[in-house]
C-alpha positions in Angstrom: 0.0 0.0 0.0 2.7 2.5 0.9 4.9 1.6 -2.0 2.0 1.7 -4.4 1.2 5.3 -3.3 4.8 6.5 -2.8 6.9 4.3 -5.0 8.6 7.3 -6.5 10.0 8.1 -3.0 12.4 5.2 -3.1 15.9 6.2 -4.1 17.3 3.8 -6.6 20.5 5.6 -7.6 22.2 5.6 -4.3 24.4 2.9 -2.6 22.5 2.8 0.7 19.1 1.3 1.5 16.1 3.7 1.7 13.9 2.5 4.6 11.3 5.2 4.8 8.5 3.4 3.0 9.2 0.2 4.9 9.2 2.0 8.2 5.8 3.6 7.4 4.4 0.3 6.3 5.6 -1.6 9.4 4.2 1.2 11.6 0.9 1.1 9.8 0.7 -2.7 10.3 1.9 -2.9 13.9 0.8 0.5 15.3 4.3 1.9 15.9 5.3 5.6 15.9 7.9 6.6 13.4 10.7 8.7 14.9 12.7 10.6 12.3 15.2 13.5 11.8 13.3 14.5 8.6 11.2 17.6 9.1 8.1 18.6 7.3 10.0 21.0 5.1 10.8 18.4 2.4 12.5 19.7 -0.8 10.2 20.6 -3.6 9.2 17.4 -5.5 10.5 15.2 -2.7 8.2 13.1 -0.6 9.3 12.9 3.0 8.5 10.4 5.7 6.1 12.8 7.4 4.0 13.1 4.2 3.9 9.3 3.9 2.9 9.0 7.6 0.2 11.7 7.2 -1.3 9.9 4.2 -1.8 6.7 6.3 -2.5 8.3 9.7 0.7 6.9 11.2 2.1 8.9 14.1 5.4 10.5 13.2 7.6 12.5 15.6 11.1 14.0 15.5 13.8 12.6 17.6 13.6 15.7 19.9 9.8 15.1 20.5 10.6 11.5 21.3 13.2 12.5 23.9 10.8 15.1 25.4 7.9 12.7 25.6 10.1 10.2 27.5 11.4 12.8 29.9 15.0 12.7 28.6 17.1 15.8 28.3 19.8 16.5 25.7 
């Protein structure tokens, strides 16, 4: 479902694995929250993990929000 809607978000011309669509799909299935460094300010034409999460109603927070929610200080 995630890849069918956001297949163009997978980077195929890089040497590392792009996990964003898989993380969103797993979170959708299991009920997890995605924690990411990516902000909402994605580059023009680029789909970010936040946009994927929003589309499927998956909770997505930044690493700083995660730390704050758990009472941790940086």
